[in-house]
C-alpha positions in Angstrom: 125.5 96.7 91.1 122.9 95.3 88.7 121.0 93.8 91.7 121.0 97.2 93.4 119.6 98.9 90.3 116.8 96.4 90.2 116.0 97.0 93.9 116.0 100.7 93.3 113.4 100.4 90.5 111.2 97.9 92.3 110.8 99.7 95.6 110.1 103.2 94.1 106.5 103.6 93.0 104.9 106.9 92.3 101.0 106.9 91.8 100.5 109.4 89.0 97.1 110.7 90.2 98.3 111.3 93.8 100.6 114.2 92.9 98.7 116.3 90.2 99.9 119.7 91.5 103.1 121.2 90.1 103.4 124.0 92.7 106.2 122.1 94.5 108.3 121.3 91.5 112.0 122.2 91.7 114.6 122.2 88.9 116.9 119.2 88.7 119.7 121.4 90.0 117.5 122.6 92.8 116.7 118.9 93.8 120.4 118.2 93.9 121.2 121.2 96.2 118.4 120.2 98.5 119.6 116.6 98.7 123.2 117.7 99.5 121.8 120.0 102.2 119.7 117.3 103.8 122.7 114.9 103.8 125.2 117.4 105.3 122.6 118.4 107.9 122.6 114.9 109.3 126.3 113.8 108.9 127.0 114.4 112.6 124.7 111.5 113.5 126.1 108.9 111.1 128.1 107.0 113.7 126.1 107.9 116.8 123.3 105.3 116.5 122.5 101.8 117.6 119.8 99.6 116.1 117.1 98.7 118.7 116.5 95.0 119.6 113.2 93.5 118.5 111.6 90.1 118.4 108.2 88.4 118.2 105.6 90.9 116.8 106.9 94.2 115.6 104.4 97.1 115.1 105.7 99.7 112.7 104.3 103.2 113.5 105.2 105.2 110.4 102.9 108.2 111.1 100.3 109.6 113.5 97.6 108.1 111.3 99.3 104.7 111.3 99.4 104.9 115.1 95.6 105.5 115.3 95.1 102.4 113.2 97.4 100.1 115.1 96.9 101.3 118.7 93.5 99.6 119.1 95.3 96.3 118.3 98.1 96.9 120.8 95.6 97.8 123.6 94.0 94.4 123.2 97.3 92.4 123.4 98.0 90.8 126.8 101.2 92.0 128.5 102.8 88.6 128.3 102.7 88.6 124.5 106.2 89.3 123.0 105.9 92.4 120.9 107.8 95.6 120.1 106.6 99.0 119.0 108.9 101.0 116.8 108.6 104.5 115.4 111.2 104.5 112.6 111.8 108.2 112.5 112.4 108.3 116.3 114.0 105.1 117.4 114.5 102.8 114.5 116.5 104.0 111.5 119.8 106.0 111.5 118.5 108.7 109.1 121.9 110.2 108.5 123.4 106.9 107.5 120.5 106.4 105.1 121.3 109.7 103.4 125.0 108.7 103.1 124.1 105.4 101.5 121.8 107.2 99.1 124.4 109.8 98.2 126.7 107.0 96.9 124.0 106.0 94.5 123.0 109.5 93.4 124.0 108.6 89.7 121.0 106.3 89.6 118.7 109.2 90.2 120.3 111.1 87.3 120.2 108.1 85.1 116.6 107.4 85.7 115.7 111.0 85.3 117.2 111.3 81.8 115.7 108.0 80.6 112.2 109.0 81.8 109.4 110.6 79.7 108.4 114.2 80.5 105.5 113.2 82.8 107.7 110.9 84.8 110.4 113.5 85.0 107.9 115.9 86.6 107.0 113.3 89.2 110.6 112.5 89.9 111.2 116.1 90.7 108.0 116.4 92.8 109.1 113.4 94.8 112.9 113.8 94.5 113.6 113.0 98.1 111.8 109.6 97.9 113.5 108.9 94.6 116.9 109.8 95.9 116.6 107.9 99.2 115.2 104.6 97.8 118.5 102.8 98.0 119.5 104.1 101.4 116.1 103.1 103.0 116.5 99.6 101.5 120.0 99.1 103.0 118.9 100.4 106.4 115.9 98.2 106.7 117.9 95.2 105.4 120.4 95.8 108.2 117.7 96.0 110.8 116.2 92.6 109.9 119.7 91.1 109.8 120.4 92.2 113.4 117.0 91.0 114.6 116.6 87.4 113.4 113.9 86.6 116.1 111.2 88.8 114.5 108.3 86.6 113.5 105.6 89.0 112.3 105.6 92.7 111.2 102.3 94.6 111.7 102.0 97.7 109.5 99.3 100.1 108.4 100.8 101.5 105.2 101.4 99.9 101.8 102.3 102.7 99.5 105.2 104.8 100.8 108.8 104.1 100.1 109.6 103.1 103.7 106.6 100.8 103.9 107.6 99.1 100.7 111.1 98.4 102.0 109.7 97.0 105.3 107.3 94.7 103.5 109.6 93.5 100.7 112.5 92.7 103.1 110.2 91.0 105.6 109.2 88.7 102.8 112.8 88.1 101.8 113.6 87.2 105.4 110.7 84.8 105.9 108.9 87.2 108.2 105.1 87.2 108.1 103.3 90.5 107.5 99.9 91.8 108.7 98.4 94.9 107.1 95.4 97.0 108.1 94.4 100.2 106.4 95.1 103.6 108.0 92.9 105.4 105.5 90.7 104.8 102.4 92.5 103.6 99.3 92.4 104.1 95.5 93.0 101.7 92.7 96.3 103.6 92.1 97.8 101.9 95.2 100.3 99.1 94.8 98.9 95.5 94.5 98.1 93.9 97.9 101.0 91.7 98.9 100.9 90.8 102.6 100.7 87.5 104.4 97.4 88.7 106.0 95.5 91.8 105.1 92.5 93.3 107.1 90.6 95.6 104.8 87.9 98.2 105.6 85.2 96.7 103.4 84.1 95.5 100.0 85.0 98.9 98.5 88.7 98.5 99.5 88.8 94.9 98.3 87.4 95.9 94.8 90.0 98.7 94.6 92.8 96.3 95.3 91.5 93.9 92.7 91.9 96.7 90.1 95.4 97.5 91.4 96.7 94.0 90.5 96.9 90.4 91.6 96.3 90.0 95.3 98.6 87.9 97.3 98.1 86.4 100.8 94.9 86.0 102.8 92.4 88.9 102.9 89.9 89.6 105.6 87.1 92.1 104.9 86.8 93.0 108.5 86.5 96.8 108.9 89.4 98.8 110.4 90.5 99.2 114.0 90.9 102.9 113.4 87.1 103.1 113.5 87.0 101.5 117.0 87.4 104.9 118.6 84.0 106.0 117.2 82.3 104.0 120.0 83.7 106.5 122.5 82.6 109.6 120.7 79.4 108.6 118.9 77.3 109.3 122.0 78.8 112.8 122.1 77.3 113.8 118.8 74.5 116.3 119.5 71.3 115.5 117.7 69.0 118.4 117.6 65.2 117.9 117.3 65.0 120.6 114.7 66.7 120.6 111.3 68.7 123.7 112.2 72.4 123.2 112.8 75.0 125.6 114.1 78.5 124.1 113.9 80.3 123.6 110.6 83.6 121.7 110.4 86.0 122.3 107.5 88.7 119.7 107.0 91.7 120.4 104.7 93.7 117.9 102.8 97.4 118.2 101.7 96.5 119.4 98.2 94.0 122.1 99.2 94.7 125.8 98.6 94.4 127.6 102.0 93.1 130.8 100.3 90.1 128.9 98.9 89.5 127.3 102.3 89.6 130.6 104.2 87.4 132.2 101.5 84.6 129.7 102.1 85.1 129.8 105.8 84.6 133.5 105.9 81.4 133.0 103.9 80.1 130.3 106.2 81.0 132.3 109.3 78.1 134.7 108.4 75.6 131.9 109.2 77.4 129.4 111.5 80.3 128.9 113.8 83.3 127.4 111.9 86.0 125.0 113.0 88.9 124.4 110.6 91.0 121.2 110.7 94.3 121.3 108.7 95.8 118.1 107.4 98.5 116.7 109.8 101.1 117.4 107.1 100.2 121.1 106.8 102.9 123.7 107.5 102.7 125.5 110.9 101.9 128.7 109.0 98.5 127.2 108.0 97.7 126.5 111.7 98.7 130.1 112.5 96.5 131.6 109.7 93.5 129.8 111.1 94.0 131.2 114.5 94.6 134.7 113.2 91.4 134.5 111.0 89.4 133.9 114.1 88.2 130.4 113.3 88.2 127.6 115.9 91.1 125.2 115.3 91.0 121.4 115.4 94.7 120.4 115.7 94.9 117.2 113.6 98.3 116.5 115.3 96.6 116.3 118.7 92.9 115.7 118.2 91.5 112.6 116.5 89.1 112.9 113.5 86.3 111.4 115.6 86.9 113.8 118.5 86.7 116.6 115.9 83.5 115.2 114.3 81.8 114.8 117.7 81.9 118.6 118.1 80.4 119.6 114.8 77.0 119.2 113.1 78.1 119.2 109.4 81.4 118.5 107.6 82.8 120.2 104.5 85.9 118.7 102.9 87.6 118.1 99.6 88.4 114.5 98.5 89.3 112.8 101.8 88.7 109.7 103.9 87.2 111.9 106.6 83.9 111.8 104.8 83.7 108.1 105.7 84.6 108.9 109.3 81.7 111.4 109.3 79.2 108.9 107.9 80.2 106.4 110.6 79.7 109.1 113.2 76.3 110.1 111.9 77.5 113.5 110.8 76.3 114.8 107.3 79.1 115.9 105.0 79.6 117.4 101.5 82.5 117.4 99.1 83.7 120.9 98.2 86.7 121.4 95.9 89.4 123.6 97.5 92.0 123.0 94.8 92.5 123.7 91.1 92.4 120.0 90.3 89.4 118.1 88.9 87.4 115.9 91.3 88.5 112.4 90.6 86.3 110.6 93.2 89.4 108.6 94.3 87.4 106.7 96.9 84.1 106.4 94.9 82.3 108.2 97.7 80.2 110.1 95.2 79.7 107.2 92.8 78.5 104.9 95.6 76.2 107.5 97.2 78.1 108.1 100.4 78.4 111.9 99.8 77.4 114.5 97.3 79.5 117.4 95.7 78.6 121.0 96.0 80.0 123.2 93.2 79.0 126.6 94.6 78.7 128.3 98.0 74.9 128.6 97.5 74.6 124.9 96.6 76.6 124.1 99.7 74.3 126.1 101.9 71.3 124.2 100.5 72.9 120.8 101.3 73.8 122.0 104.8 70.1 122.8 105.4 69.0 119.4 104.0 71.4 117.4 106.2 71.3 114.4 103.8 72.8 111.2 105.3 73.9 108.0 103.5 72.1 104.7 103.8 73.4 102.0 106.2 74.0 99.8 103.2 76.4 102.3 101.6 78.3 102.8 104.9 78.7 99.0 105.4 80.2 98.8 101.8 83.1 100.9 103.2 83.2 99.5 106.7 82.4 95.8 107.0 82.0 95.9 110.8 79.3 98.6 110.7 76.1 97.3 112.3 77.7 94.0 113.4 78.9 92.8 116.8 82.4 93.7 115.7 81.7 97.4 115.3 84.1 99.2 117.7 86.0 95.9 118.3 88.0 95.3 115.2 91.3 96.0 117.1 90.3 93.2 119.6 89.6 90.9 116.7 93.0 91.4 115.0 94.7 91.1 118.4 93.0 87.7 118.9 94.1 86.7 115.4 97.7 87.6 116.1 97.6 85.5 119.4 96.1 82.5 117.6 98.7 82.9 114.8 101.5 82.8 117.4 99.9 79.7 119.0 99.4 77.9 115.7 95.6 77.9 115.7 94.9 80.8 113.3 92.9 78.5 111.0 90.5 77.5 113.7 90.0 81.1 114.8 89.3 82.2 111.2 86.7 79.4 110.7 84.9 80.5 113.8 84.5 84.2 112.8 84.7 84.3 109.0 83.3 82.6 105.8 85.5 82.1 102.8 83.8 83.8 99.9 86.6 83.3 97.4 90.0 81.6 97.6 91.8 83.1 100.6 89.2 85.9 100.9 87.0 86.0 104.0 84.0 87.9 105.3 82.1 87.9 108.5 79.6 85.0 108.9 
């Protein structure tokens, strides 16, 4: 039991600055009722599940954003390479069994709650589902690896969720190599980097991970395969000879208040056409509100960020990695706060000169008319492939690395492409 408690504490990590809003907080009793409901809802599936078979390279698709980051690698792997693609929520884990395992260890949730300080108690209630299911996820992933001993490498595009932590930690415990590439920008609040091989967006990400803690494994400052798609859409960006623009895109994040978003959109609609893009995690009612309000909708569950950006002249968004996407596409963007939280500049976009912040609607209009764009140097700081022969081809690069790793010649491949700038840290030559 002592070992299980240690596992439970290690794999659960809650970045404090990531969940500043208290609007989703339930009472401890409310958390318990919801947990029981979630468990009972899935009990009928407990025994009706078989783990899939996997060997060689396993690509873990944990979300739609993760898919966008990993698909460019998959597309460049030859058919004769031995790899599996798994979507845990669809064809990997028996979710019901995970809830049952977790329910047996519910006392650990209560114990941790009453030992915690007030701030941590708030976070435990905000993320009660993750806290409660920590043990269950660990046991399920452990069983998956046990049943598939021929897995050599796990490729993943997430390093800070509960499920990703289980996949990574248990791969290491089973002697399986791990490859990581970002699916979005990071903050120094993320867990310390701990993969066999990590492919990072740029210097900015590397510096953030240094602040997060001791880095383990080899690090390649390569740019991200999720940016490869830009090559397809960049030509579609309309560049007018005049300074006048007509199409404004407003992208929402998970912490934005929809009322503030719609208020600004109604204001902008007086001057421009407006397209609203909700976060993929937004409730369906947000999508419906956008349609009813008469705004154009970019469905983030169907349309990629780059396809969306290719159709607009200017982007408005709160703190979000989409500002970097816009810079790479040549689309001007401005940060506008749609929440009641302070701007923390999580990604240092403001500090490093990639974007500016507009505090009022009038200031925003002024920035829209100026169409200020960041310098090539500031963009390259965030995407190492920008302006190089690897721009639009990072997925191909990582695929070649995986093939060379499988054939035992990864070191030769690395020396051909990269220079070692620090111990186990590499940049393009």
